[in-house]
N, C-alpha and C positions, 0 to 999 in steps of 0.2 A: 405306877400301877404295877401289880405283880402277879395277878391271875390270868386274866384274859386281856386280849387286845382291846383296846378302846374302840367303840364303834362310832365315835363322833367323826365329823368331817376333817378335823385336824389330824387324824390318825392316817398313816401311809398303808396300813394293811387292808388288803381286799376282801378278807374273809375274816371271822372270829377265830382266834387260835388261843390255845391254853398252854400253860407250861406242861401240865399232864400229858397233852397231846404231842407236844415236841419231845418228851421222854419216851413216850410209846413209840414214835416214828424211828427213833435212833437206837431203841433197844437191840442188843445183839451185834451192833456196828462198832467201828473204831471208836465212835464217840463214846459208847457204853465202856468199851474196854479201857480207854484212857481216864475214865471218870469225869467226863465233862457233864455239868449240871446246869440247866437252864434256870436262871432266877428271877428274871424280869423281863416283861414285855411292855415297853414304853409307847408312846404315840409315835415315835420315830426311831426306836432303837431296840435292839435285842441284846440281852446281857446273859453271859454264862461265867461260871467258875471252874476252876481247875486246881486241884491240890497237887503240889509237887510230891511225888513219892518216888520209889525206886523203878516204878513203870514208866515215868515220865521225866526222869532225871538222866543226864549224860554221866559219863564215868567219874566225874569229880563232884558229883551229888548236887549239881545246879539243874534247873530246868532246862531241858533239852530243847534247842532251837527248832527242831522239827515238831516237837509237842506244842510250841507257841504257835506254829503255823498251822498245825492241825486244829488247833482252838480256834484261830482267827478264821480259817476257811469254814468251819463248822458254823460259827455264829453268823458270818457273812453270807453264806450260801443259804442257810435256813431263812434268814432275814430276807433275802432276795426272794426266796419262794413265797414268803408271807405277803410280800408286796405286789404279787400277780394273782389272778384268779386261778386258784388251785386245781379247778375241773379243767381248764383249757390250756395252762401253760406249766413248763417246768423251768426252774431255774438251775443251770449248770455252770459249774466253775470254768473260767476261760484263762484267767491270769491272776497270779497272786505274787506280791512282792513285800519284803519286810525288812525293817532295820531291827537289830537286837540291841537294847540300850543298857541293860543292867542285868545282872545275874540274880536268880532267886533260889534260895536254898530249900532242900527237902523239907517237908513239914509246913512250908508256907502255901498260901492259896492266892492265885491270881485271878483277875476279873477281866473278861473281855467284852468290850462295848462296841457293837456294830451300828454305825450310823451311815445313812446314804449320803454320797456325794453327787450322784446322778441316778435318776430313774427313768430310763428311756423305754421305748418300745421293744428294742432288740437287745439292749445291754443295760446293766446296772453297775455302778461303781460304788463300792462300800469302803469306808475307813473303819478299821478295827484297832482299837487301843486296847493293849494288854497291860494292866497295872497291878501294882501290889495294893494291900489293904489300905496303905496310907497314901495311894494315889501316885506313887512313883512310876514312871514310865519303864515298862520291861520291853515291850516290842510294839511298833507301829507297823500296821501292814495296810496295804490297799488290795482289794479283792475286786475283779471284774468278773460278772457273770453273764452268761448268754441266756437270752429268754426264748425258749423254744416252745411252739405249738405243740401240744400232746397229740398222740395218734388219735385219728378221728376228727380233729379240729384243723385240718389243713387249710381250709378256707378262710381261717381266722387270721387277721393281721397280728403281728406280735403286740404283746401287752403295752 
């Protein structure tokens, strides 16, 4: 599925989301500056792409590890936000760790796929795989997010 989140019972998303909405939410942020583009909302995953340019490469011309982590945290934290009631809760990054497995040269595009490992009331844990076009693993990350009640919803239990 590429446009909007599936509203079936199989979907983990609590509200309907679109790729255009994700783009609007991240306009003018680091996500926009790095050139991260959301490309797919599946029933249980969020996918984004990043082209390796001089803005996202390290001095030797390969994808910077920090850019891989920014991509992983972006996709995982937005997926976490999508998996809670957006009016009542906010998902915020708590911890991220990653292994960098292979270099990617300038001009290539990487794809990050975030899938949930744990969707609890107070924390979520996401696996984010960053891969090349031919599915070679570039970076594997695990992101933990905290689920916090928004202001004015203090009486609610966590999602």
